[in-house]
Residue, then its C-alpha position, 0 to 999 in steps of 0.5 A: m171961934s164958936k164952941v163945938k157942940t157936942y151930938l148925943n146917942y138918940i135911944n129910947g127917945e132920949w139924947k144920951t151921952s156914952s157910957s165911955g164918957k169920951t167923944g170922938n171929933s168930926i173934921n171938915p175935910a175941907n179945913v182940917e183945923e175946923i171940928v164940925g162937931q162932937y160925937q158919941m164914942s159908944t160902948e156895947n153897954d150902950f149898943s145894947k141899951a139902943v137893942k132894947s128900946a128898939n125889942n121892947v116896943k118892936e111888937e107895939w110898933r108891927k100893929t101900928t096901922g100902915n097909915v099912921r106910920g105914913d103920917l110919921l114918915m110924912r112930918t119928918a120929910t116937912i122938918i126936914e124940908e124946913r131944916l133943908d139948908d142946915i142940914a145941907e150946910t152940915l153935910t158940905r162941911e163934914m163930908g166936903k161935897t158941894l153944896p148945890e151936890a148937898l142940898g140935892e141930896t137932903a131934897r132927895g131924902v125928903a122925897i125918899l121919905r114921901y115915897y115911902a110914906g104913899e107905902g103904909l097903904r098899899s098890897i103887901g099880899d094876894v089871895i092864893p086859890s086852894t085845892q080845897q074846897d071852902t078854904l081860904q088861902y093868901s099871903t101876908r108879910v111881916p117886918l123882921g122885927v129889929v134892923g140895924v142900919i150901917t152906912p157911909w159917910n159919902f151920901p149921910v143923908a139919901i142912904p140913911i134915909w133908903k134905910m130907915a124909911p122902909a124898914l119903919i113902914y113895913g114895921n120893923t124897928v130901928v138901931i142905926k150905926p152912922a159913919s163916924e165921919a158923917a156921925i153929926t149930919c145922921a144926927k140932925i137927920i134923927d132929930c127930925f124922926h124925933e120932932a115928928g113924934f115917933p114913938k120910944g124906942v122905933v129909932n134909935m141911933v149909936t155912934g163910935s168905932g165901926s169895929l165895936i159897934g159893927q160887931q155888936m150888931v151882928e152877934h146881939p141875938n135881938i137885931d133881926g136884920i142887918t142893911f149896910t152898905g160899905s167896904n167889900k170886906v166889911g160887908k162879907e164880914i157881915a155876912l159870914e157873921s149873921v149866917k152864923t147869928g141867922k140874921k137877915y142881912q142885905l149888903e151894898m159894896g163897892g163898884k168898878n163902874p165902866v162907860i162905854v162911848a160908841n163911834d156914833a155917840d153924842l161926844d158932848l152928851a158923853v163927854k158930860a156923863t162922864i165927867s159928872g158920873g167920875l168926878s162930882s162928888t169927888g168921885q165917892k160914890c160907889t156908882a162912879t164911873s171910873r173905866v171909860i171905854v172909848e172906841s177907836g174911831i173917836y178916842d182922840k176926839f173924846k179924849d182932847k174934849l174930856i181933857e179941855q174940860v176937865k181942865e176947867l173944874t175948879v177944886g175946893d171948899g164945897l160950901d164955896s160957891s165957885s167949886w165944882m169938885g170938893p175935897v176927898i173926906s179924910k187923909s186916908q182916902l187921899d193917901t189910898i188915891l194918891y197910892y192908885i194914881e203912882k201904882g197907875k204910873e209904875e205900871g205904864a199907864v200915862a196920867i195925861q190930866g192931873g195925877t198930883k194932890f192939889e195945892k190949894e192957896n190958903s187951904n189946909g184941907y184933902f185936896v186932890e186934882p181930878t185925874i185922866f189916865e191913858n195908855v190903860t189895860q184891862n189887867m192894870v190895878i186902876a182897871k181894877e181895883e175900886i180907887f173912890g176918887p177921881v180918877l178915870a181910866l181911858i181903854k181904847v177899843d176896836s169894838v163895842e164887842e170888845a168894849l163889852n167883854v173889857a166891860n165886864d171883866s171886873e169882879y164888881g157888877l153895880s153900874a155901866s152906860i154906853f154913849t150910842e146911837n145905835i140900837k144893835n149898840m144898846l141892846s147888845f149893852i143892855y142883853n150882855m152887860e153884867a150889871g144890876l143898874i143899865r143906863v143908855n145916854e145916861e151918866s153911869a152915877g145914879v139911879e131913880l128913888q122909886a126904881p131897885f138899887g143894887g148890884m150883881k157879883q161882888s158888888s151886894s148880895h143880891s138884894r136891892e133897896q129903894g123903891r118897891a123893891a125894899i118889902e123883899f128884905f125889910t119883911s118876911i111872907q107869911t102864907i095862911m089858910i083857912k079852912 
């Protein structure tokens, strides 16, 4: 067995061990006996050093021109592209998603960096007419300063990059705390920033306990803004603490995303998109399809096609080319999914596909069967709470109007999709659906990198990530008058 590599914190342009002297193990969820790597269990002291490093250089980085910042992002993109296979394989071993998905995510990270590299030469203000003579009045944007970045394990390449890239191009310095389950993948991404030649202190990474480092991030006086993706519970705690300390905050949280299948839908397209949207990445996406709301006229045909195709899905190690769906991230996540499956059965829903832990021969991983429930009512727990696993809840309705009422009956409002050929249905869905992402004849999961991403209701802090919209969080507007 090859020796397990220990990965370090990245502070002030150097790789450093934690002052605690302790490390944590990143485990392969497809084979729990394999340790992917060891990460640092950092302390308050380590985090403070990272923030000090970022704070010391924030003025110098702010003065760096946009084209210089953009060139550094372009170099980082090239380095990640050169290391794409290694990073993607690490992602699969650490998080569990299949290798094709990991390759696609890593390539998306490259594209995001190149997109934001171009932002360095785009307009950041307007000339505004004044009511006074001989007066120039205009607006510009300035960086927040030091931005704390807290990222989840389910997209360990794309999410850190789509937060860091805009933060950096708009002139902020960064301290990132990745999820421990994905710390090794993040370290490999940060190494690409290092090799690209970012000045010392501009990019920093500290790994370890989320409760410890996260708490330090919201309390530290030299953190000017926090961008977070994760659970609603933690997000709301960050919001409350950020208000107390005067920090700007951005939250992207949960979803209970519906797909509506109308009587006139292309059933083959709808089934394919429901499977992809709900079960790829083992359902571990905030935009994953969870509620499948189907008009009664085509319910049985849709259900039969769905079951038939889900039965053909292969579950296994993401590095195995025959696997369509990998494991879930951890034992606790597996237990949570199995709890919701049992809860569904207790409340009267019927598991017509799956519904148990997946026992794979010669395997020691966290696998669960892709599961479909029917006879689901909108008040059941499995129709209300985010499961974050490969579980689909079928809900039969008599009209698109009823489907919209069911779809909107949720505390979440991240993503929603409809399958229909009827323009009236499309427009009704677009105008009435309470979600940040509205998708017509397309799966609920995903958004193009140049488009705004974010939710309504309890799914976000009502801010938006990605695309040009990212400038709204990572900068403040200044209005300037010269007489």
